[in-house]
N, C-alpha and C positions, 0 to 999 in steps of 0.2 A: 504493500500500500504506500509506504513511504517513497519507494522508487517511482511509482506511477504518479505520485503527487509532485515529486521533484522535477521530473522531465519537462512537464509543461512550464514550470516556473523558470527552468534554465532556458527553454526555448524563447520565452517572453523576454528574459533578460538579454539574451543574445540579440534579439530583434531591436531592443532599445539601444544596445551598445553599437550596433553595426554602423549607423551614421557617424558616431564618434570615432570609430576605428578608421573609417574611410577618410574622415577629415584629418585625423592624426597622420595617416600615410601621406595625404596630400600636402601636409605642411612640413614633411620631412625635407631637410635641405638637400639640394643637388650637390654632388661632389664631382668635380672635374680633376682628374689626375693630370698634372702637368709634369712631364718626365725630365725636367731640367731645373736647376736652381733658380731662385728668384733673380731678376735683373737681366735675363736673356731675352731673345727675340720672342719665344713662345709666351713668356710672361708679359711682354710689352703689349701683346694683343689680347691675352687671356684676361688681364685685370680690368681694362675698361669694358670689355664685352660682358664679363660676368657681373660687373657692377650694374650695367644697364639692364641685363636680364633679371637681376634680383629686384630692381625697381619696377620693371615692366610686369613681372609675374607675381610680385608680392610673395615670393618664395626664395629663400636665400640660396645662392650658388657659390659654393666654397671651392677654393683652389687648394689642392694638396700637391705641393712640389716634391717630387721623388726623383732626384737626379742620379746619374751614374751610367757608365758604359754606353755613352752616346745616345742616351734616351731609352735604352733597351730594358734597364732595370724597372723604370716606371711603367713601361708597356707591359712587362711581365706581371706586375702587380695589378694593373688595370684589367688584364685578361681574366683574372681570377675573381673579380668583384661580382657581387650578386647582380644578376640582370633584372633588377626590380624597377627600372625606369628612373632611378635617382642617380645612377652612376654613369659617368662618361669619361672618355679619354681624349685629351687634346694632344695629338701627335703632330708630326711634321714630315717634311721631305726626308729627314734623317731615317725615318722608319721604313721608307721605300728603299733606302740604301742598305740598311742593316742586314737583310737576308744574304747579300753578296759579300759582306765583310765579316760577319760573325758566323762561324760554322755551326754553333749550337745556341739556339734561342729557345727559351721556355714558353714561347708563344708563336703563333703564326698570324701575321697581320691580316691576311685575306681570309682566314678561316675562323679566328677567335673573336673577331669584331664585326659589327655591322656598320657600314659607312653611313654617316649622318650628313655631313656637309663640308665643303671647302670653306674655310673661314677667312683666309687672306693669302695673297701672293705678292712677294716683293723680290726685286732683283738682288743678287749678291752685290756687295760693294767692296772694293779694295781700299782699306784704310791703313794709314801708317801713323806712327808716333813721330812727329817732326823733329823732336829732340834727338831721338835715336837714329832717325833716318830722314835727314833734311833734303828731301827730293821735292821738286815742284810739280812733277807730273809722272804719268806711267812710263814714259820714255826714260826719265831720270831713274826710276826704280829699276827698269831693265838694265840700264847701263851699270848701275851699282851692283846688282845681282851677278851680272856677267863678269864684273871685275873682281868679285869676291864670292866665287861659287862655294856654297855650303856654309858661309860665314853668317848669313842673315837667317832669321827664323820667323816662322809665322805661327800664331796661336789658333787653335780651333776649339769648338765646343766639345770635342772628344773624337776618338777614333770612329770612323765610319759615318760621321756627320757630314752634312753638305759643306760645312766650312773646310773640313779635311779634304773632301773630294774636289771642291772648288780649287783648293791649292794644288792638288795633284794634277788636275786638268790644266791649270795655268802653267805649271812646270812642263807638262807634256807638250803643250802647244807652243811655248816660247823656248823650249829646249834649255831650261835653266834648272838650277838646284837650290832649293831653300829648305832648311831643316824644319820639320813639323814638330810642334809642341802641343800635345793634346791636354785639354782641361776637362773638368766635370760639368761644363756648360758654358754658354756664350757669356753669361754674366761674369764669372771669374776670369775668363779669358780677356774680356774687355777691360776689366779692372787692371790687369797686369799690362795691357797695352797702354792704357791711359797713364799708368805709373812709369812707363818706359822700361818695363822688364822684358818686353818682347818688341820686335821691330814692326811687324805688320800683321794684318788679319784679313781673311776673305770672309766677310761677315754678311749676315742677312741685314738688309738696310733698316729693317724695323728696330733692331737692337742698337745699331750704331747712330741712328738718326739724331737723337738729342745730343750726342757727343760730337757729331759733325757740326751741328748748328752752334754749339758752345765753343768750338775751336779746340776741344781737347784732343781730337784726332783729325787727320786730314783725309778727305776722300779723293782718291785719284781717278776712279772710274767705276761705273756701274756695269755689271755683266748682263745687260739686257739689250733687246733690239732697239729700244728707244730710251731717252732720258727719263728718269723717274719723276713721278708726280711729286711736287713739293721740293725737288732738287734740280731745277733747270740748269744750274751752273756746273753740275757734275757731268762730264762727258761719258758716253758709252765706251766700253773697251775698244770697240771697233774704231770710234772716232779718235781714241787715244793711242792707237797703234797696234792693237791685238785683235784683228778681225776674226769673227767666228767664236769668240769667247763669250758664251752665254750660260749663266747659271742662275736659277731662281730658287728662293726659299719659300715654300708654301706651308700653311698650317691647316690642319683639318680636325674634325670632331668625329669620334666613333663611339659606339655603345658596345658593351660586352655582349657576346653571342647569347641569344636567348631573350634579349630585351624585346618587349612586345612592339608590334608595328605601330600601335596607338601611341606608345611612349615616344618612339622615334619621330613619328609624324608631329606630335605635339611640340617637341623641341625644334623641329624644322620650321614649324609655323612661327615660333617665337624668334628664331634667328632671322627669318625673312622680315619680320616686323622690325627687328633691331637694325638690320642693314639698310632699312628704308629711312632711318632717322638721320638728321644732319649731324648729330653728335658723333655717331660711329663713322660716317663718311668723312667728317673733318679730321678725326683722330687717325683714320686709316691714311688719308692723304698726307697728313703730317709725318707719318712713318714711311712714306713712299710706297704705300700699298694701294691696290685696286680692290674695290668692293666686289666680291665674287658672286656667282649665281650657279652653283653646282651642288646638287643634292642627291642623296640616295644612290641608286644604281649608277647614275652618271658620274658621281664622285668616285664610286668604286672602280669603274672602268678607267678613270683618270689615274687612280693609284696603281692599278695593274700595269698600265703603260709606263708609269714612272719606275716601277720595280724593274721592268725589262730594260729601260733606258739606262738606269744607273748600274745595272749588272754589266752592261757593255762598257761603260766608263771605267768601272773597277778593273775589268779585264784589260782594257787598252792601256790604262795608266800603270797597272801593276801595283796599285795601292794595297798596303798591308797594315795590319794592326801594329802600332809601335809599342 
């Protein structure tokens, strides 16, 4: 009798609690894994975007920086997160390069994640510390490098990142030798460049933008087919004397495999709304980036093409983990 009396009571209680449980789940903060330390290019785009999304959705979007091994440590963590619609992974071009550079990864980019959207795309930029390397332009850099083969060094965000491969591709195309120094992210690498601990860097324009404008570092050229938005005075590599040298850094958003189509579609809708605002457009332009329009399967196809493209660059350049 007690059991028969208790069951209806529990059913009624569950019915009363259900709206509360749904509301609690809906208020759970989003978590975006950013697989590099704060202060790098990924962070430069993640922070203003998540701040706007938090305001726009009325639901907090938290950044969890997990750097290491060219962004692969954070990617491995993100791949194992619960696919409950609250967890996302903000990766970059580096993650399309990693399969060709790292023989063993504890995740598979194209199998363990659902492509959500391309968030930003910026050209790489060649930046120097003028105290360490007082050159006026790219031709001056080439003359110095050729006069001192192996004596100059360049910083990167880590082995297998676009910074690393951009440097290797530059060396391949110009037939020069510059020593590679990997860091645990673009932020720490930039700080050492600004401090004069390294000579130059092949960086994503997004992370170097504020330092170029402040004069802490000097931009010699952008590695794009045209001059970057917001940086009309910085020539392209082709204009500066290295035709065909083009490298871009892009940033994208993924969800762990198993995340519902509804949760992915909801985030895509919020991103479309965010990218339509003047706030994001102005910030992206200030970082030399263009506002993207690539979502879902189209973004996934773009990533697949990038994986193949960078595999060819790795093979041609002979790039290896240092």
